[in-house]
PDB file of N, CA, C and O in Angstrom:
ATOM      1  N   MET A   1      -0.686 -47.641 -30.452  1.00  0.00           N
ATOM      2  CA  MET A   1      -0.105 -47.676 -31.771  1.00  0.00           C
ATOM      3  C   MET A   1       1.407 -47.829 -31.637  1.00  0.00           C
ATOM      4  O   MET A   1       2.079 -46.866 -31.268  1.00  0.00           O
ATOM      5  N   PRO A   2       1.933 -48.936 -31.907  1.00  0.00           N
ATOM      6  CA  PRO A   2       3.374 -49.128 -31.816  1.00  0.00           C
ATOM      7  C   PRO A   2       4.128 -48.280 -32.850  1.00  0.00           C
ATOM      8  O   PRO A   2       3.671 -48.092 -33.978  1.00  0.00           O
ATOM      9  N   GLY A   3       5.276 -47.784 -32.438  1.00  0.00           N
ATOM     10  CA  GLY A   3       6.131 -47.045 -33.367  1.00  0.00           C
ATOM     11  C   GLY A   3       5.837 -45.563 -33.480  1.00  0.00           C
ATOM     12  O   GLY A   3       6.484 -44.873 -34.267  1.00  0.00           O
ATOM     13  N   HIS A   4       4.887 -45.054 -32.722  1.00  0.00           N
ATOM     14  CA  HIS A   4       4.535 -43.638 -32.832  1.00  0.00           C
ATOM     15  C   HIS A   4       5.197 -42.785 -31.763  1.00  0.00           C
ATOM     16  O   HIS A   4       5.057 -41.563 -31.813  1.00  0.00           O
ATOM     17  N   GLY A   5       5.899 -43.348 -30.813  1.00  0.00           N
ATOM     18  CA  GLY A   5       6.693 -42.574 -29.862  1.00  0.00           C
ATOM     19  C   GLY A   5       5.947 -42.034 -28.667  1.00  0.00           C
ATOM     20  O   GLY A   5       6.583 -41.428 -27.806  1.00  0.00           O
ATOM     21  N   GLY A   6       4.694 -42.202 -28.556  1.00  0.00           N
ATOM     22  CA  GLY A   6       3.969 -41.782 -27.364  1.00  0.00           C
ATOM     23  C   GLY A   6       3.537 -40.326 -27.389  1.00  0.00           C
ATOM     24  O   GLY A   6       3.560 -39.655 -28.421  1.00  0.00           O
ATOM     25  N   VAL A   7       3.140 -39.865 -26.207  1.00  0.00           N
ATOM     26  CA  VAL A   7       2.561 -38.527 -26.068  1.00  0.00           C
ATOM     27  C   VAL A   7       3.569 -37.433 -26.395  1.00  0.00           C
ATOM     28  O   VAL A   7       3.232 -36.490 -27.110  1.00  0.00           O
ATOM     29  N   PHE A   8       4.786 -37.532 -25.896  1.00  0.00           N
ATOM     30  CA  PHE A   8       5.762 -36.466 -26.109  1.00  0.00           C
ATOM     31  C   PHE A   8       6.132 -36.301 -27.574  1.00  0.00           C
ATOM     32  O   PHE A   8       6.448 -35.194 -28.011  1.00  0.00           O
ATOM     33  N   ASP A   9       6.098 -37.360 -28.318  1.00  0.00           N
ATOM     34  CA  ASP A   9       6.365 -37.267 -29.751  1.00  0.00           C
ATOM     35  C   ASP A   9       5.295 -36.445 -30.453  1.00  0.00           C
ATOM     36  O   ASP A   9       5.570 -35.798 -31.464  1.00  0.00           O
ATOM     37  N   ARG A  10       4.104 -36.465 -29.936  1.00  0.00           N
ATOM     38  CA  ARG A  10       3.001 -35.729 -30.544  1.00  0.00           C
ATOM     39  C   ARG A  10       2.921 -34.299 -30.029  1.00  0.00           C
ATOM     40  O   ARG A  10       2.424 -33.419 -30.732  1.00  0.00           O
ATOM     41  N   VAL A  11       3.399 -34.053 -28.819  1.00  0.00           N
ATOM     42  CA  VAL A  11       3.266 -32.737 -28.201  1.00  0.00           C
ATOM     43  C   VAL A  11       4.439 -31.828 -28.553  1.00  0.00           C
ATOM     44  O   VAL A  11       4.252 -30.615 -28.642  1.00  0.00           O
ATOM     45  N   ASP A  12       5.629 -32.364 -28.756  1.00  0.00           N
ATOM     46  CA  ASP A  12       6.796 -31.501 -28.939  1.00  0.00           C
ATOM     47  C   ASP A  12       6.654 -30.588 -30.147  1.00  0.00           C
ATOM     48  O   ASP A  12       7.087 -29.437 -30.088  1.00  0.00           O
ATOM     49  N   CYS A  13       6.067 -31.058 -31.231  1.00  0.00           N
ATOM     50  CA  CYS A  13       5.908 -30.181 -32.398  1.00  0.00           C
ATOM     51  C   CYS A  13       4.892 -29.081 -32.102  1.00  0.00           C
ATOM     52  O   CYS A  13       5.015 -27.980 -32.640  1.00  0.00           O
ATOM     53  N   GLN A  14       3.898 -29.347 -31.265  1.00  0.00           N
ATOM     54  CA  GLN A  14       2.936 -28.321 -30.899  1.00  0.00           C
ATOM     55  C   GLN A  14       3.606 -27.218 -30.078  1.00  0.00           C
ATOM     56  O   GLN A  14       3.285 -26.041 -30.241  1.00  0.00           O
ATOM     57  N   LEU A  15       4.526 -27.592 -29.207  1.00  0.00           N
ATOM     58  CA  LEU A  15       5.243 -26.594 -28.414  1.00  0.00           C
ATOM     59  C   LEU A  15       6.119 -25.723 -29.297  1.00  0.00           C
ATOM     60  O   LEU A  15       6.167 -24.507 -29.112  1.00  0.00           O
ATOM     61  N   ILE A  16       6.803 -26.318 -30.244  1.00  0.00           N
ATOM     62  CA  ILE A  16       7.666 -25.556 -31.160  1.00  0.00           C
ATOM     63  C   ILE A  16       6.831 -24.613 -32.016  1.00  0.00           C
ATOM     64  O   ILE A  16       7.198 -23.451 -32.194  1.00  0.00           O
ATOM     65  N   MET A  17       5.718 -25.096 -32.545  1.00  0.00           N
ATOM     66  CA  MET A  17       4.861 -24.245 -33.372  1.00  0.00           C
ATOM     67  C   MET A  17       4.205 -23.147 -32.537  1.00  0.00           C
ATOM     68  O   MET A  17       3.998 -22.040 -33.033  1.00  0.00           O
ATOM     69  N   GLY A  18       3.878 -23.435 -31.287  1.00  0.00           N
ATOM     70  CA  GLY A  18       3.333 -22.404 -30.406  1.00  0.00           C
ATOM     71  C   GLY A  18       4.345 -21.294 -30.160  1.00  0.00           C
ATOM     72  O   GLY A  18       3.997 -20.113 -30.183  1.00  0.00           O
ATOM     73  N   LEU A  19       5.584 -21.670 -29.927  1.00  0.00           N
ATOM     74  CA  LEU A  19       6.646 -20.680 -29.735  1.00  0.00           C
ATOM     75  C   LEU A  19       6.854 -19.854 -31.000  1.00  0.00           C
ATOM     76  O   LEU A  19       6.981 -18.632 -30.928  1.00  0.00           O
ATOM     77  N   ALA A  20       6.890 -20.508 -32.152  1.00  0.00           N
ATOM     78  CA  ALA A  20       7.076 -19.803 -33.422  1.00  0.00           C
ATOM     79  C   ALA A  20       5.910 -18.847 -33.683  1.00  0.00           C
ATOM     80  O   ALA A  20       6.123 -17.720 -34.130  1.00  0.00           O
ATOM     81  N   THR A  21       4.689 -19.286 -33.408  1.00  0.00           N
ATOM     82  CA  THR A  21       3.513 -18.443 -33.613  1.00  0.00           C
ATOM     83  C   THR A  21       3.533 -17.240 -32.680  1.00  0.00           C
ATOM     84  O   THR A  21       3.241 -16.120 -33.101  1.00  0.00           O
ATOM     85  N   HIS A  22       3.875 -17.465 -31.419  1.00  0.00           N
ATOM     86  CA  HIS A  22       3.952 -16.355 -30.460  1.00  0.00           C
ATOM     87  C   HIS A  22       5.012 -15.338 -30.882  1.00  0.00           C
ATOM     88  O   HIS A  22       4.768 -14.133 -30.835  1.00  0.00           O
ATOM     89  N   THR A  23       6.181 -15.817 -31.290  1.00  0.00           N
ATOM     90  CA  THR A  23       7.256 -14.923 -31.715  1.00  0.00           C
ATOM     91  C   THR A  23       6.839 -14.099 -32.921  1.00  0.00           C
ATOM     92  O   THR A  23       7.086 -12.894 -32.962  1.00  0.00           O
ATOM     93  N   TYR A  24       6.211 -14.732 -33.900  1.00  0.00           N
ATOM     94  CA  TYR A  24       5.739 -14.017 -35.088  1.00  0.00           C
ATOM     95  C   TYR A  24       4.709 -12.959 -34.701  1.00  0.00           C
ATOM     96  O   TYR A  24       4.789 -11.817 -35.152  1.00  0.00           O
ATOM     97  N   TYR A  25       3.743 -13.338 -33.867  1.00  0.00           N
ATOM     98  CA  TYR A  25       2.696 -12.405 -33.458  1.00  0.00           C
ATOM     99  C   TYR A  25       3.292 -11.218 -32.698  1.00  0.00           C
ATOM    100  O   TYR A  25       2.963 -10.067 -32.983  1.00  0.00           O
ATOM    101  N   ALA A  26       4.158 -11.497 -31.742  1.00  0.00           N
ATOM    102  CA  ALA A  26       4.739 -10.433 -30.922  1.00  0.00           C
ATOM    103  C   ALA A  26       5.644  -9.512 -31.728  1.00  0.00           C
ATOM    104  O   ALA A  26       5.778  -8.334 -31.399  1.00  0.00           O
ATOM    105  N   THR A  27       6.266 -10.036 -32.782  1.00  0.00           N
ATOM    106  CA  THR A  27       7.197  -9.240 -33.572  1.00  0.00           C
ATOM    107  C   THR A  27       6.503  -8.430 -34.659  1.00  0.00           C
ATOM    108  O   THR A  27       6.835  -7.262 -34.862  1.00  0.00           O
ATOM    109  N   PHE A  28       5.551  -9.029 -35.358  1.00  0.00           N
ATOM    110  CA  PHE A  28       5.010  -8.393 -36.559  1.00  0.00           C
ATOM    111  C   PHE A  28       3.565  -7.920 -36.462  1.00  0.00           C
ATOM    112  O   PHE A  28       3.169  -7.056 -37.245  1.00  0.00           O
ATOM    113  N   ILE A  29       2.764  -8.438 -35.548  1.00  0.00           N
ATOM    114  CA  ILE A  29       1.332  -8.150 -35.556  1.00  0.00           C
ATOM    115  C   ILE A  29       0.897  -7.316 -34.362  1.00  0.00           C
ATOM    116  O   ILE A  29       0.163  -6.342 -34.528  1.00  0.00           O
ATOM    117  N   GLN A  30       1.332  -7.677 -33.172  1.00  0.00           N
ATOM    118  CA  GLN A  30       0.883  -7.023 -31.943  1.00  0.00           C
ATOM    119  C   GLN A  30       1.262  -5.546 -31.945  1.00  0.00           C
ATOM    120  O   GLN A  30       2.399  -5.188 -32.255  1.00  0.00           O
ATOM    121  N   GLU A  31       0.308  -4.698 -31.600  1.00  0.00           N
ATOM    122  CA  GLU A  31       0.599  -3.279 -31.475  1.00  0.00           C
ATOM    123  C   GLU A  31       1.274  -3.023 -30.135  1.00  0.00           C
ATOM    124  O   GLU A  31       0.836  -3.519 -29.098  1.00  0.00           O
ATOM    125  N   HIS A  32       2.337  -2.247 -30.176  1.00  0.00           N
ATOM    126  CA  HIS A  32       3.059  -1.923 -28.959  1.00  0.00           C
ATOM    127  C   HIS A  32       2.653  -0.517 -28.529  1.00  0.00           C
ATOM    128  O   HIS A  32       2.856   0.448 -29.265  1.00  0.00           O
ATOM    129  N   THR A  33       2.099  -0.414 -27.375  1.00  0.00           N
ATOM    130  CA  THR A  33       1.703   0.888 -26.858  1.00  0.00           C
ATOM    131  C   THR A  33       2.539   1.199 -25.624  1.00  0.00           C
ATOM    132  O   THR A  33       2.767   0.342 -24.771  1.00  0.00           O
ATOM    133  N   TYR A  34       2.983   2.433 -25.556  1.00  0.00           N
ATOM    134  CA  TYR A  34       3.784   2.870 -24.423  1.00  0.00           C
ATOM    135  C   TYR A  34       3.123   4.095 -23.818  1.00  0.00           C
ATOM    136  O   TYR A  34       2.633   4.966 -24.536  1.00  0.00           O
ATOM    137  N   SER A  35       3.111   4.155 -22.517  1.00  0.00           N
ATOM    138  CA  SER A  35       2.590   5.329 -21.832  1.00  0.00           C
ATOM    139  C   SER A  35       3.696   6.380 -21.756  1.00  0.00           C
ATOM    140  O   SER A  35       4.874   6.080 -21.952  1.00  0.00           O
ATOM    141  N   VAL A  36       3.298   7.594 -21.473  1.00  0.00           N
ATOM    142  CA  VAL A  36       4.271   8.676 -21.326  1.00  0.00           C
ATOM    143  C   VAL A  36       5.237   8.336 -20.190  1.00  0.00           C
ATOM    144  O   VAL A  36       6.439   8.577 -20.296  1.00  0.00           O
ATOM    145  N   GLY A  37       4.712   7.785 -19.120  1.00  0.00           N
ATOM    146  CA  GLY A  37       5.569   7.416 -17.989  1.00  0.00           C
ATOM    147  C   GLY A  37       6.627   6.393 -18.376  1.00  0.00           C
ATOM    148  O   GLY A  37       7.777   6.491 -17.949  1.00  0.00           O
ATOM    149  N   LYS A  38       6.238   5.408 -19.189  1.00  0.00           N
ATOM    150  CA  LYS A  38       7.194   4.394 -19.632  1.00  0.00           C
ATOM    151  C   LYS A  38       8.255   5.020 -20.536  1.00  0.00           C
ATOM    152  O   LYS A  38       9.433   4.678 -20.437  1.00  0.00           O
ATOM    153  N   LEU A  39       7.844   5.933 -21.416  1.00  0.00           N
ATOM    154  CA  LEU A  39       8.816   6.602 -22.288  1.00  0.00           C
ATOM    155  C   LEU A  39       9.796   7.450 -21.487  1.00  0.00           C
ATOM    156  O   LEU A  39      10.987   7.487 -21.795  1.00  0.00           O
ATOM    157  N   VAL A  40       9.295   8.131 -20.460  1.00  0.00           N
ATOM    158  CA  VAL A  40      10.181   8.935 -19.606  1.00  0.00           C
ATOM    159  C   VAL A  40      11.153   8.020 -18.864  1.00  0.00           C
ATOM    160  O   VAL A  40      12.332   8.341 -18.718  1.00  0.00           O
ATOM    161  N   GLN A  41      10.654   6.892 -18.403  1.00  0.00           N
ATOM    162  CA  GLN A  41      11.510   5.927 -17.707  1.00  0.00           C
ATOM    163  C   GLN A  41      12.605   5.406 -18.648  1.00  0.00           C
ATOM    164  O   GLN A  41      13.763   5.287 -18.248  1.00  0.00           O
ATOM    165  N   LEU A  42      12.243   5.102 -19.879  1.00  0.00           N
ATOM    166  CA  LEU A  42      13.236   4.638 -20.850  1.00  0.00           C
ATOM    167  C   LEU A  42      14.253   5.731 -21.164  1.00  0.00           C
ATOM    168  O   LEU A  42      15.449   5.459 -21.275  1.00  0.00           O
ATOM    169  N   ALA A  43      13.776   6.967 -21.308  1.00  0.00           N
ATOM    170  CA  ALA A  43      14.690   8.074 -21.588  1.00  0.00           C
ATOM    171  C   ALA A  43      15.636   8.313 -20.416  1.00  0.00           C
ATOM    172  O   ALA A  43      16.801   8.652 -20.621  1.00  0.00           O
ATOM    173  N   ALA A  44      15.148   8.140 -19.196  1.00  0.00           N
ATOM    174  CA  ALA A  44      15.984   8.349 -18.019  1.00  0.00           C
ATOM    175  C   ALA A  44      17.092   7.305 -17.912  1.00  0.00           C
ATOM    176  O   ALA A  44      18.109   7.538 -17.260  1.00  0.00           O
ATOM    177  N   SER A  45      16.891   6.157 -18.554  1.00  0.00           N
ATOM    178  CA  SER A  45      17.916   5.114 -18.490  1.00  0.00           C
ATOM    179  C   SER A  45      19.058   5.364 -19.484  1.00  0.00           C
ATOM    180  O   SER A  45      20.068   4.661 -19.456  1.00  0.00           O
ATOM    181  N   LEU A  46      18.900   6.361 -20.357  1.00  0.00           N
ATOM    182  CA  LEU A  46      19.966   6.694 -21.302  1.00  0.00           C
ATOM    183  C   LEU A  46      21.057   7.496 -20.604  1.00  0.00           C
ATOM    184  O   LEU A  46      20.822   8.101 -19.558  1.00  0.00           O
ATOM    185  N   ASN A  47      22.259   7.495 -21.191  1.00  0.00           N
ATOM    186  CA  ASN A  47      23.302   8.351 -20.631  1.00  0.00           C
ATOM    187  C   ASN A  47      23.017   9.804 -21.037  1.00  0.00           C
ATOM    188  O   ASN A  47      22.141  10.058 -21.864  1.00  0.00           O
ATOM    189  N   ALA A  48      23.746  10.740 -20.464  1.00  0.00           N
ATOM    190  CA  ALA A  48      23.455  12.167 -20.646  1.00  0.00           C
ATOM    191  C   ALA A  48      23.533  12.591 -22.113  1.00  0.00           C
ATOM    192  O   ALA A  48      22.673  13.337 -22.582  1.00  0.00           O
ATOM    193  N   ALA A  49      24.536  12.133 -22.834  1.00  0.00           N
ATOM    194  CA  ALA A  49      24.682  12.523 -24.242  1.00  0.00           C
ATOM    195  C   ALA A  49      23.505  12.014 -25.081  1.00  0.00           C
ATOM    196  O   ALA A  49      23.012  12.721 -25.960  1.00  0.00           O
ATOM    197  N   ASP A  50      23.065  10.800 -24.808  1.00  0.00           N
ATOM    198  CA  ASP A  50      21.929  10.256 -25.550  1.00  0.00           C
ATOM    199  C   ASP A  50      20.627  10.963 -25.176  1.00  0.00           C
ATOM    200  O   ASP A  50      19.745  11.117 -26.021  1.00  0.00           O
ATOM    201  N   GLN A  51      20.496  11.393 -23.918  1.00  0.00           N
ATOM    202  CA  GLN A  51      19.309  12.153 -23.513  1.00  0.00           C
ATOM    203  C   GLN A  51      19.238  13.482 -24.249  1.00  0.00           C
ATOM    204  O   GLN A  51      18.166  13.890 -24.697  1.00  0.00           O
ATOM    205  N   VAL A  52      20.374  14.158 -24.375  1.00  0.00           N
ATOM    206  CA  VAL A  52      20.412  15.431 -25.104  1.00  0.00           C
ATOM    207  C   VAL A  52      20.077  15.197 -26.572  1.00  0.00           C
ATOM    208  O   VAL A  52      19.325  15.966 -27.171  1.00  0.00           O
ATOM    209  N   SER A  53      20.629  14.147 -27.147  1.00  0.00           N
ATOM    210  CA  SER A  53      20.346  13.819 -28.546  1.00  0.00           C
ATOM    211  C   SER A  53      18.860  13.522 -28.744  1.00  0.00           C
ATOM    212  O   SER A  53      18.263  13.971 -29.722  1.00  0.00           O
ATOM    213  N   LEU A  54      18.265  12.772 -27.828  1.00  0.00           N
ATOM    214  CA  LEU A  54      16.837  12.476 -27.900  1.00  0.00           C
ATOM    215  C   LEU A  54      16.023  13.754 -27.805  1.00  0.00           C
ATOM    216  O   LEU A  54      15.064  13.933 -28.557  1.00  0.00           O
ATOM    217  N   TYR A  55      16.388  14.637 -26.901  1.00  0.00           N
ATOM    218  CA  TYR A  55      15.696  15.919 -26.734  1.00  0.00           C
ATOM    219  C   TYR A  55      15.724  16.724 -28.028  1.00  0.00           C
ATOM    220  O   TYR A  55      14.703  17.267 -28.449  1.00  0.00           O
ATOM    221  N   ARG A  56      16.884  16.798 -28.652  1.00  0.00           N
ATOM    222  CA  ARG A  56      17.016  17.567 -29.902  1.00  0.00           C
ATOM    223  C   ARG A  56      16.207  16.928 -31.035  1.00  0.00           C
ATOM    224  O   ARG A  56      15.543  17.633 -31.795  1.00  0.00           O
ATOM    225  N   GLU A  57      16.262  15.619 -31.148  1.00  0.00           N
ATOM    226  CA  GLU A  57      15.528  14.925 -32.212  1.00  0.00           C
ATOM    227  C   GLU A  57      14.016  15.062 -32.026  1.00  0.00           C
ATOM    228  O   GLU A  57      13.285  15.252 -32.998  1.00  0.00           O
ATOM    229  N   LEU A  58      13.546  14.964 -30.777  1.00  0.00           N
ATOM    230  CA  LEU A  58      12.121  15.158 -30.517  1.00  0.00           C
ATOM    231  C   LEU A  58      11.691  16.579 -30.854  1.00  0.00           C
ATOM    232  O   LEU A  58      10.633  16.787 -31.448  1.00  0.00           O
ATOM    233  N   GLY A  59      12.503  17.552 -30.477  1.00  0.00           N
ATOM    234  CA  GLY A  59      12.205  18.946 -30.811  1.00  0.00           C
ATOM    235  C   GLY A  59      12.133  19.167 -32.307  1.00  0.00           C
ATOM    236  O   GLY A  59      11.230  19.846 -32.796  1.00  0.00           O
ATOM    237  N   ARG A  60      13.083  18.595 -33.042  1.00  0.00           N
ATOM    238  CA  ARG A  60      13.097  18.725 -34.500  1.00  0.00           C
ATOM    239  C   ARG A  60      11.854  18.084 -35.106  1.00  0.00           C
ATOM    240  O   ARG A  60      11.227  18.656 -35.997  1.00  0.00           O
ATOM    241  N   ALA A  61      11.505  16.909 -34.626  1.00  0.00           N
ATOM    242  CA  ALA A  61      10.340  16.204 -35.167  1.00  0.00           C
ATOM    243  C   ALA A  61       9.043  16.965 -34.873  1.00  0.00           C
ATOM    244  O   ALA A  61       8.161  17.035 -35.729  1.00  0.00           O
ATOM    245  N   LEU A  62       8.924  17.531 -33.678  1.00  0.00           N
ATOM    246  CA  LEU A  62       7.726  18.288 -33.332  1.00  0.00           C
ATOM    247  C   LEU A  62       7.623  19.579 -34.146  1.00  0.00           C
ATOM    248  O   LEU A  62       6.524  19.997 -34.509  1.00  0.00           O
ATOM    249  N   LYS A  63       8.762  20.209 -34.433  1.00  0.00           N
ATOM    250  CA  LYS A  63       8.756  21.411 -35.280  1.00  0.00           C
ATOM    251  C   LYS A  63       8.356  21.064 -36.708  1.00  0.00           C
ATOM    252  O   LYS A  63       7.611  21.814 -37.338  1.00  0.00           O
ATOM    253  N   GLU A  64       8.834  19.951 -37.222  1.00  0.00           N
ATOM    254  CA  GLU A  64       8.470  19.525 -38.582  1.00  0.00           C
ATOM    255  C   GLU A  64       6.980  19.256 -38.695  1.00  0.00           C
ATOM    256  O   GLU A  64       6.382  19.492 -39.745  1.00  0.00           O
ATOM    257  N   GLN A  65       6.376  18.762 -37.618  1.00  0.00           N
ATOM    258  CA  GLN A  65       4.941  18.488 -37.620  1.00  0.00           C
ATOM    259  C   GLN A  65       4.132  19.725 -37.240  1.00  0.00           C
ATOM    260  O   GLN A  65       2.905  19.673 -37.164  1.00  0.00           O
ATOM    261  N   ARG A  66       4.821  20.823 -37.006  1.00  0.00           N
ATOM    262  CA  ARG A  66       4.213  22.108 -36.635  1.00  0.00           C
ATOM    263  C   ARG A  66       3.378  22.003 -35.364  1.00  0.00           C
ATOM    264  O   ARG A  66       2.333  22.641 -35.232  1.00  0.00           O
ATOM    265  N   LEU A  67       3.859  21.190 -34.437  1.00  0.00           N
ATOM    266  CA  LEU A  67       3.200  21.087 -33.140  1.00  0.00           C
ATOM    267  C   LEU A  67       3.782  22.085 -32.145  1.00  0.00           C
ATOM    268  O   LEU A  67       3.129  22.456 -31.169  1.00  0.00           O
ATOM    269  N   ILE A  68       5.027  22.517 -32.405  1.00  0.00           N
ATOM    270  CA  ILE A  68       5.669  23.561 -31.612  1.00  0.00           C
ATOM    271  C   ILE A  68       6.402  24.480 -32.565  1.00  0.00           C
ATOM    272  O   ILE A  68       6.596  24.151 -33.735  1.00  0.00           O
ATOM    273  N   ARG A  69       6.813  25.643 -32.055  1.00  0.00           N
ATOM    274  CA  ARG A  69       7.557  26.599 -32.897  1.00  0.00           C
ATOM    275  C   ARG A  69       9.015  26.486 -32.652  1.00  0.00           C
ATOM    276  O   ARG A  69       9.802  27.207 -33.265  1.00  0.00           O
TER     277      ARG A  69
END
């Protein structure tokens, strides 16, 4: 078919739509699950002041949910 640009003209829009679909799915639909080990690893990467702040906020949240006293 003359004038249609060949294979790449037909494939490039599929690649763009695939990227857009993946980004949408990963951002809004996919459930993100983290293990306790991963959360501890993330917390360990914080500086000391942020670790203390995280500790206090977690304690407050657990007390509000009456999981701890």
